[in-house]
C-alpha positions in Angstrom: 42.0 115.4 106.4 41.7 117.4 103.2 42.6 116.2 99.8 46.1 116.7 98.4 46.3 118.5 95.0 47.9 116.0 92.5 50.1 118.8 91.2 51.4 119.6 94.7 52.1 115.9 95.2 54.4 115.8 92.1 56.4 118.9 93.0 60.1 118.3 93.6 61.7 119.4 96.9 63.5 122.1 95.0 60.2 123.6 93.7 58.5 123.3 97.1 61.5 125.0 98.8 61.4 127.9 96.3 57.7 128.2 96.7 58.0 128.5 100.4 60.8 131.0 100.1 58.8 133.1 97.7 55.9 133.3 100.0 58.1 134.1 103.0 59.7 137.0 101.1 56.6 138.3 99.6 57.7 137.4 96.0 55.7 135.8 93.1 56.6 132.2 92.8 55.5 131.9 89.2 57.8 134.6 88.1 60.7 132.9 89.9 59.9 129.6 88.2 59.8 131.3 84.9 63.2 132.9 85.8 64.6 129.4 86.5 63.5 128.2 83.1 65.0 131.2 81.3 68.3 130.7 83.3 68.4 127.1 82.3 67.8 128.1 78.7 70.7 130.5 78.9 73.0 127.7 80.1 72.3 125.3 77.2 74.6 125.3 74.2 71.7 125.9 71.9 67.9 125.4 71.6 66.8 123.0 74.3 64.3 120.2 74.5 61.5 120.4 77.1 63.0 117.3 78.8 66.3 119.1 79.2 64.7 122.1 80.8 62.7 119.9 83.1 65.8 118.0 84.2 67.9 121.2 84.7 65.2 122.9 86.9 63.8 119.8 88.6 60.3 120.9 87.5 57.8 118.3 86.2 57.6 118.3 82.4 53.9 119.1 82.3 54.5 122.2 84.4 57.5 123.2 82.3 55.3 123.0 79.2 52.6 125.2 80.8 55.2 127.8 81.6 56.8 127.7 78.2 53.4 128.3 76.6 53.0 131.5 78.6 56.7 132.5 78.0 56.1 132.1 74.2 52.9 134.3 74.4 55.0 136.9 76.2 57.7 136.8 73.5 60.4 135.6 75.9 60.7 132.1 74.4 60.0 130.7 70.9 59.7 127.1 69.7 61.2 125.8 66.4 58.3 123.9 64.7 60.7 121.7 62.9 62.7 120.4 65.9 60.2 121.3 68.8 63.1 122.8 70.7 62.9 126.0 72.6 65.1 129.1 72.5 64.9 132.8 73.5 62.2 134.8 71.8 62.2 138.3 70.3 61.4 140.1 73.6 64.2 138.3 75.4 66.7 139.2 72.6 65.5 142.8 72.6 65.9 143.0 76.4 69.4 141.5 76.0 70.3 144.2 73.5 69.0 147.0 75.7 70.9 145.5 78.7 74.1 145.2 76.7 73.7 148.8 75.4 73.6 150.0 79.0 76.5 147.9 80.1 80.0 149.2 81.0 81.4 147.4 78.0 79.2 149.4 75.6 80.1 152.7 77.4 83.8 151.8 76.9 83.1 150.9 73.3 81.5 154.3 72.6 84.7 156.0 73.7 86.5 153.8 71.2 84.0 154.7 68.5 84.7 158.4 69.1 88.5 157.8 68.6 87.9 155.8 65.4 85.7 158.6 64.0 88.3 161.2 65.1 91.1 159.4 63.2 89.1 158.4 60.1 86.4 161.0 59.7 84.0 158.1 59.0 81.0 156.7 60.9 81.7 154.0 63.4 79.3 151.6 65.2 79.0 148.7 67.7 77.1 145.7 66.3 75.6 143.0 68.6 73.6 139.9 67.8 69.9 140.7 67.8 66.5 139.2 66.8 67.2 139.6 63.1 71.0 139.1 63.2 73.8 141.6 63.6 72.2 144.8 64.9 73.7 148.3 65.4 73.2 149.5 69.0 75.8 152.3 69.2 76.6 154.8 66.5 78.9 157.8 66.2 78.4 159.8 63.0 81.4 160.7 60.8 82.9 164.1 60.7 83.2 164.2 56.9 80.7 166.0 54.7 78.3 163.4 53.3 79.6 160.7 55.7 77.7 157.4 55.4 75.2 156.6 58.1 72.5 154.0 59.0 69.9 154.2 61.8 70.3 152.7 65.2 68.7 149.2 65.3 69.6 148.6 61.7 70.1 144.8 61.0 73.2 144.2 58.9 73.4 141.6 56.2 75.0 138.5 57.6 76.9 137.2 54.6 77.9 140.4 52.8 78.4 143.1 55.5 81.7 143.4 57.4 80.0 143.1 60.8 77.9 140.2 59.5 81.0 138.3 58.3 82.5 138.8 61.8 79.5 136.9 63.2 79.8 134.2 60.5 83.5 133.7 61.5 83.3 134.0 65.3 79.6 133.8 66.3 77.8 130.8 67.7 77.0 128.4 64.9 73.5 127.4 66.1 72.5 131.1 65.9 74.1 132.1 62.7 73.7 129.1 60.5 69.9 129.2 60.0 70.2 132.9 58.9 73.2 132.1 56.7 71.2 129.5 54.8 68.3 131.9 54.3 70.4 134.7 53.2 72.5 132.7 50.7 69.2 131.4 49.2 68.0 135.0 48.8 71.3 136.0 47.2 70.9 133.3 44.6 67.3 134.1 44.0 67.9 137.8 43.5 71.2 137.5 41.6 73.1 139.7 44.0 76.5 140.5 42.5 79.8 140.3 44.3 78.5 138.5 47.4 78.7 134.9 48.5 75.7 132.8 47.2 76.8 129.3 48.2 78.2 127.7 51.3 81.5 127.1 49.6 81.9 130.8 48.6 81.1 131.9 52.1 83.4 129.4 53.6 86.3 130.9 51.6 85.5 134.4 52.7 85.1 133.4 56.4 88.4 131.6 56.3 90.1 134.9 55.3 88.3 136.8 58.1 89.4 134.2 60.7 93.0 134.3 59.4 93.2 138.1 59.4 91.0 138.8 62.5 89.1 141.5 60.6 86.5 141.7 57.8 86.5 144.1 54.9 83.6 144.6 52.4 83.1 146.9 49.4 79.8 146.9 47.6 79.5 148.9 44.4 75.7 149.0 44.3 73.6 151.9 45.7 76.3 154.5 45.4 79.1 152.3 46.8 79.7 151.3 50.4 82.8 150.1 52.2 83.3 148.8 55.7 85.8 147.3 58.1 84.8 145.3 61.2 86.7 143.6 64.0 85.6 141.3 66.8 85.6 142.1 70.6 85.5 138.9 72.7 84.1 138.1 76.2 86.2 136.6 79.0 84.9 133.2 77.8 86.5 133.9 74.4 83.0 134.2 72.8 82.2 137.0 70.4 80.7 139.9 72.4 80.2 142.4 69.7 81.8 143.8 66.6 83.3 147.3 66.0 82.7 148.7 62.5 83.7 151.7 60.5 82.1 152.5 57.1 82.1 155.0 54.3 82.0 155.4 50.6 83.9 153.1 48.2 87.1 154.8 47.2 86.9 157.1 50.2 87.5 154.4 52.9 90.7 152.4 52.2 89.9 148.8 53.2 93.1 147.2 51.8 94.7 144.7 54.2 97.7 146.9 54.9 95.7 150.2 55.2 95.8 152.4 58.3 92.1 151.9 58.8 92.4 148.1 59.0 95.3 148.4 61.5 93.3 150.9 63.5 90.3 148.6 63.7 92.4 145.5 64.7 94.1 147.5 67.5 90.9 149.1 68.7 89.2 145.7 69.1 92.2 144.1 70.7 92.6 147.0 73.2 88.9 147.1 74.0 88.8 143.3 74.7 91.8 143.7 77.0 90.3 146.8 78.7 86.9 145.1 79.3 88.6 142.1 81.0 91.2 144.2 82.9 94.1 142.4 81.2 
């Protein structure tokens, strides 16, 4: 009778069953196991411990660790050195953005952007959470001469852009808070004017955004820049993405009772309802 491989002896019934299924169907078991780990990571409330992933997938911790090492090398997972917890890596986030950009929700959002541009003459965008924070994945250029514009893939400031403040107000805390701390420190170090530089200052701004359901920002530097952003939510009442319109200071009216602010609120509300069929 041949020797039994120790690794095989420790495999759980779940892993054995999946291995047999993969062989029977001509699949690659290692890819399916990696998929199980990524699925488990997506179901956690935040960065996960190795032990949590092992428990959720019924895979031995030593094997989970080996897979995580490979997933980190591939860019699908990253590990926080301070906490040793695991979260999605840059490639996973990039893939998520691409998948979202091809989704029905984004196709519907692009039609809304066209309407916003038609009514305001200014540039409008969809902003999702990406590797470096709020990231523009859809853009419709303004009709006005010299309309403001930014490139696709542009990462917006988290604490002093309209879209960024939407994420500060309605985004998942475990994702936004580390970037908030870093950006506030940068604002203090560089002496940025007219933007939050402490947690207390940001908290006051975010409270206003939550109360009004919309974020407005005007920055006088670099020729002047103004923007309004509103949140679009998923069926789980989580922030799915932000709708933004932006233009020059003095050209885009961002006062609370302005037609642009009302337009953005209604556009986000209607799009949320349309996406969920309500």
